[in-house]
VEXDREN-2710 file (C-alpha; in Angstrom, 1 decimal):
% VEXDREN-2710
k/r/px/py/pz
1/MET/44.2/114.4/72.5
2/GLU/40.9/116.0/71.9
3/VAL/40.2/118.1/68.6
4/SER/36.8/120.1/69.0
5/ARG/35.3/122.6/66.9
6/CYS/38.1/123.6/64.3
7/HIS/36.1/124.5/62.0
8/GLY/38.5/125.7/59.3
9/PHE/40.6/122.3/59.1
10/ILE/40.2/120.1/56.2
11/ASN/42.7/117.5/57.6
12/LEU/43.8/116.9/61.2
13/MET/47.5/115.8/60.6
14/ALA/50.1/114.9/57.9
15/CYS/51.5/111.7/57.1
16/SER/54.8/112.4/59.3
17/THR/52.8/113.8/61.8
18/ALA/51.0/110.9/62.5
19/LYS/53.9/108.8/62.3
20/SER/55.5/110.7/65.5
21/LEU/52.5/110.4/67.5
22/THR/53.6/107.1/69.1
23/LEU/52.8/107.8/72.7
24/LEU/48.7/108.5/71.7
25/GLU/46.6/106.8/73.8
26/SER/43.6/108.6/72.9
27/LEU/41.8/110.6/70.1
28/SER/38.9/112.4/69.9
29/ILE/37.4/114.3/67.1
30/ASP/34.1/116.3/67.5
31/ASP/32.3/118.6/65.4
32/CYS/34.9/119.8/63.1
33/GLU/32.5/121.1/60.0
34/MET/35.2/120.9/57.0
35/ILE/37.4/117.9/58.4
36/GLN/37.9/115.8/54.7
37/GLU/40.4/113.3/56.5
38/ILE/42.2/112.9/59.6
39/ILE/45.6/111.8/58.2
40/ALA/46.4/113.4/54.8
41/CYS/49.4/112.1/53.1
42/GLU/49.3/114.0/49.6
43/GLY/52.4/115.1/48.4
44/GLU/54.6/113.3/50.8
45/GLU/56.7/110.0/50.3
46/ILE/55.6/107.7/52.9
47/GLN/58.0/105.2/54.1
48/GLY/56.6/102.0/56.0
49/ASN/53.2/101.6/57.7
50/ILE/51.7/104.2/59.9
51/VAL/51.3/102.9/63.3
52/PHE/49.6/104.2/66.4
53/PRO/51.1/101.7/68.8
54/LYS/49.4/102.7/72.1
55/LEU/46.2/104.1/70.8
56/LYS/43.7/102.0/72.6
57/TYR/40.4/104.7/72.4
58/LEU/39.3/106.4/69.2
59/GLU/35.8/108.9/68.7
60/LEU/35.0/110.6/65.5
61/SER/31.7/112.9/66.0
62/CYS/29.9/115.4/64.3
63/LEU/32.3/115.3/61.5
64/PRO/29.9/116.0/58.7
65/SER/32.7/116.3/55.5
66/LEU/34.6/113.5/57.1
67/ALA/35.0/110.8/54.0
68/SER/37.7/108.8/55.7
69/SER/40.5/108.5/58.3
70/SER/43.1/108.5/55.5
71/LEU/43.0/108.5/51.7
72/ALA/46.0/107.2/51.2
73/HIS/46.7/103.7/50.5
74/HIS/49.2/102.3/53.0
75/LEU/48.7/100.5/55.9
76/LEU/47.2/101.8/59.0
77/GLU/47.9/99.7/62.4
78/PHE/46.1/100.3/65.5
79/PRO/47.9/97.0/67.6
80/VAL/46.2/97.8/70.7
81/LEU/43.1/99.7/70.0
82/GLN/39.8/98.7/71.8
83/ILE/37.5/100.9/71.4
84/VAL/36.0/103.2/68.1
85/LYS/33.1/105.4/68.2
86/VAL/31.6/107.0/65.2
87/LYS/28.6/109.0/64.9
88/LYS/27.4/111.6/62.5
89/CYS/30.0/111.2/60.0
90/PRO/27.4/110.8/57.1
91/LYS/30.0/111.3/54.1
92/MET/32.6/108.4/55.9
93/LYS/32.7/105.6/53.1
94/ASN/35.6/103.9/54.5
95/PHE/37.8/104.0/57.4
96/CYS/40.7/104.0/55.6
97/GLN/41.7/103.9/51.7
98/GLY/44.4/101.0/52.4
99/GLU/45.0/98.2/54.7
100/LEU/43.9/98.5/58.1
101/SER/45.0/96.5/61.2
102/THR/43.0/96.4/64.2
103/PRO/43.7/92.8/66.0
104/ARG/42.7/94.0/69.6
105/LEU/39.3/96.0/68.7
106/GLU/36.8/94.7/71.1
107/GLN/34.3/97.6/71.1
108/ALA/32.6/99.5/67.7
109/HIS/30.1/101.8/68.5
110/LEU/28.9/102.8/64.8
111/THR/26.0/105.3/64.4
112/GLY/24.7/105.4/61.4
113/ASP/21.4/107.5/61.3
114/GLU/18.2/107.1/63.2
115/ASP/18.4/103.4/62.7
116/GLY/21.0/103.4/65.9
117/GLU/23.8/100.9/66.2
118/LEU/24.8/99.3/63.4
119/GLN/25.8/95.4/63.1
120/TRP/29.5/94.2/62.8
121/GLU/30.5/93.2/59.9
122/GLY/33.8/91.3/60.5
123/ASP/35.9/94.4/60.5
124/LEU/35.8/98.0/60.7
125/ASN/36.2/99.1/57.0
126/THR/33.5/96.7/55.8
127/THR/30.9/98.0/58.8
128/ILE/31.8/101.5/57.8
129/LYS/31.0/100.8/54.3
130/HIS/27.3/99.7/55.3
131/MET/26.9/102.8/57.6
132/PHE/25.0/105.1/55.0
END
């Protein structure tokens, strides 16, 4: 799934929608000025974890308002995620507020600012916290 130039969106999907994307293999979000979080769970009762069982590739690019993929305190699971790219997301403080599971993550291309690639800090949340 590719999302680009959706300048009016504040979030991309609700928790219930995210939980239904079981066949999603690739997600690219680019050039969306207003997106503050990818998965918004405000006002939703969350049962269980949010799992993306087939997602292998995730790219977040040119998202100047993005703070986190999810601000809710729940477990985000990416059992087969292999590649993550994050660039030009200056307000991003962490990947998610809750727990994060990425057991197969092999490549993380994280660009903070003019300094280029960031050093891997052991997990995605910690590395993104050191971006800016």
